[in-house]
C-alpha positions as CSV (number, residue, x, y, z in Angstrom):
1,X,-37.8,5.6,10.1
2,X,-39.6,7.3,13.0
3,X,-38.5,10.5,14.8
4,X,-35.3,10.1,16.6
5,X,-35.7,13.2,18.8
6,X,-39.0,14.7,19.5
7,X,-37.6,17.2,22.0
8,X,-34.1,18.6,21.9
9,X,-33.6,19.3,25.6
10,X,-34.3,16.6,28.2
11,X,-32.7,18.1,31.3
12,X,-31.2,14.7,32.1
13,X,-27.7,16.1,31.6
14,X,-28.1,18.9,34.0
15,X,-26.3,16.9,36.6
16,X,-23.1,16.6,34.5
17,X,-23.9,13.2,33.1
18,X,-24.9,12.0,29.6
19,X,-26.4,8.9,28.2
20,X,-24.4,6.5,26.1
21,X,-25.9,4.6,23.1
22,X,-26.5,1.6,25.3
23,X,-28.6,3.5,27.8
24,X,-25.9,3.7,30.5
25,X,-25.0,7.1,32.0
26,X,-21.5,8.5,32.4
27,X,-19.9,11.8,33.4
28,X,-19.8,14.3,30.5
29,X,-16.0,14.6,31.0
30,X,-15.4,10.8,30.8
31,X,-12.8,9.5,28.5
32,X,-15.4,7.9,26.3
33,X,-17.4,11.1,25.9
34,X,-14.1,13.0,25.2
35,X,-13.3,10.5,22.5
36,X,-16.6,10.5,20.6
37,X,-17.0,14.3,21.2
38,X,-13.6,14.9,19.5
39,X,-14.7,12.6,16.6
40,X,-17.9,14.8,16.3
41,X,-15.8,17.9,16.3
42,X,-13.6,16.4,13.6
43,X,-16.7,15.6,11.5
44,X,-17.7,19.3,11.8
45,X,-14.3,20.4,10.7
46,X,-14.5,18.2,7.6
47,X,-17.9,19.8,7.0
48,X,-16.2,23.2,7.0
49,X,-13.7,22.0,4.4
50,X,-16.6,20.8,2.3
51,X,-18.2,24.2,2.6
52,X,-15.2,25.5,0.6
53,X,-14.6,25.1,-3.1
54,X,-12.9,21.8,-3.5
55,X,-12.3,19.4,-6.5
56,X,-14.9,16.8,-7.0
57,X,-12.5,14.0,-6.2
58,X,-11.8,15.6,-2.8
59,X,-15.5,16.2,-2.2
60,X,-16.4,12.6,-2.9
61,X,-13.8,11.3,-0.5
62,X,-14.6,13.8,2.3
63,X,-18.3,13.1,2.1
64,X,-17.6,9.4,2.5
65,X,-15.3,10.2,5.4
66,X,-18.1,12.2,7.2
67,X,-20.3,9.1,7.1
68,X,-17.5,6.9,8.4
69,X,-16.8,9.4,11.2
70,X,-20.4,9.3,12.1
71,X,-20.1,5.5,12.4
72,X,-16.9,5.9,14.4
73,X,-18.7,8.2,16.8
74,X,-21.5,5.6,17.1
75,X,-19.0,2.9,17.8
76,X,-17.4,5.0,20.6
77,X,-20.8,6.0,22.0
78,X,-21.9,2.3,22.4
79,X,-19.4,0.3,24.4
80,X,-18.7,-3.0,22.6
81,X,-20.1,-1.9,19.3
82,X,-18.1,-2.3,16.1
83,X,-19.0,-0.1,13.2
84,X,-15.7,0.9,11.5
85,X,-14.7,-1.8,9.0
86,X,-11.2,-2.7,8.0
87,X,-12.3,-1.9,4.5
88,X,-12.8,1.8,5.5
89,X,-9.1,1.9,6.5
90,X,-8.2,0.3,3.1
91,X,-10.2,3.0,1.3
92,X,-8.3,5.7,3.2
93,X,-5.0,4.1,2.2
94,X,-6.1,3.9,-1.5
95,X,-7.1,7.6,-1.3
96,X,-3.8,8.5,0.2
97,X,-1.9,6.8,-2.6
98,X,-4.1,8.4,-5.2
99,X,-3.8,12.0,-3.9
100,X,-0.1,11.7,-3.0
101,X,0.9,10.3,-6.4
102,X,1.3,13.6,-8.1
103,X,2.6,15.6,-5.2
104,X,6.3,16.4,-5.0
105,X,8.4,14.9,-2.3
106,X,8.5,16.9,0.9
107,X,11.8,18.7,1.5
108,X,10.6,21.2,4.0
109,X,7.9,21.3,6.7
110,X,4.6,22.7,5.6
111,X,2.8,25.4,7.6
112,X,-1.0,25.3,7.8
113,X,-2.3,27.7,5.2
114,X,-2.4,27.8,1.4
115,X,-5.9,29.2,1.0
116,X,-9.1,28.7,3.0
117,X,-9.8,25.1,2.0
118,X,-6.3,24.0,2.6
119,X,-6.1,25.8,6.0
120,X,-9.4,24.3,7.0
121,X,-8.2,20.9,6.0
122,X,-5.0,21.4,8.1
123,X,-7.3,22.3,11.1
124,X,-9.3,19.1,10.5
125,X,-6.0,17.2,10.4
126,X,-5.0,18.5,13.8
127,X,-8.4,17.6,15.3
128,X,-8.0,14.1,13.8
129,X,-4.7,13.8,15.7
130,X,-6.4,15.0,18.9
131,X,-9.3,12.5,18.4
132,X,-6.7,9.8,17.9
133,X,-5.1,10.7,21.2
134,X,-8.4,10.7,23.0
135,X,-9.3,7.3,21.6
136,X,-5.9,6.0,22.7
137,X,-6.5,7.4,26.2
138,X,-9.9,5.7,26.2
139,X,-8.2,2.4,25.1
140,X,-6.0,2.5,28.2
141,X,-9.0,2.2,30.5
142,X,-11.7,0.5,28.4
143,X,-11.8,-1.8,25.4
144,X,-11.5,0.0,22.1
145,X,-11.2,-1.8,18.7
146,X,-8.0,-1.3,16.9
147,X,-9.8,-0.3,13.8
148,X,-10.9,3.0,15.5
149,X,-7.3,4.0,16.2
150,X,-6.0,2.9,12.8
151,X,-8.8,4.8,11.1
152,X,-8.0,8.1,12.8
153,X,-4.3,7.6,12.2
154,X,-4.8,7.1,8.4
155,X,-7.4,9.8,8.2
156,X,-5.0,12.4,9.7
157,X,-2.4,11.4,7.1
158,X,-5.1,11.7,4.3
159,X,-6.1,15.1,5.5
160,X,-2.5,16.3,5.4
161,X,-2.2,15.1,1.8
162,X,-5.5,16.6,0.8
163,X,-4.5,19.9,2.4
164,X,-1.4,19.8,0.2
165,X,-3.5,19.1,-2.9
166,X,-5.9,22.0,-2.0
167,X,-3.0,24.4,-1.4
168,X,-1.3,23.6,-4.6
169,X,-4.6,24.0,-6.5
170,X,-5.1,27.5,-5.0
171,X,-3.5,30.8,-5.9
172,X,-1.7,30.7,-2.6
173,X,0.2,27.5,-3.0
174,X,1.8,25.5,-0.2
175,X,3.3,27.5,2.7
176,X,6.7,26.1,3.5
177,X,8.5,26.6,6.8
178,X,11.6,28.7,6.3
179,X,13.7,28.0,9.3
180,X,16.0,30.9,8.6
181,X,13.1,33.3,9.1
182,X,12.9,32.5,12.8
183,X,16.5,33.8,13.5
184,X,16.5,37.2,15.1
């Protein structure tokens, strides 16, 4: 494989536009750029989770997710491209079932926290939800494959479950919302 970038700055975006993967140019604040930019941010947030101490099973899944998110970003960057496979959604569902199997049923809302890895995973989950909203917004004005939206929906669920697993494995444990504490 040859060099993808020989020069980091090109000056072509100084006018507020950016190039898509198909060579077309759009405004940097377009719905498409917002969507794949949010997916890129999500991938970075997953990378921060991976920079923490996490169990090998979690690490294995999140590394795969990072590659899938890169594919999703590519799909969103190239109009008409399809890179997210239905099988990727199936893998997320299998991972959800596996990680959720040993967790107790939820009886209270969970607050983001429970140690650094769990808190970072909660942050990634909220970014996944925002990425999903951006992809839905894009789908209202341009064609977006359903796999992209389903992938993000399942991923946010998986990140929630993984955050629970990480919190329960930490010395902090899960942080439960205590509605009586908000009374004055």
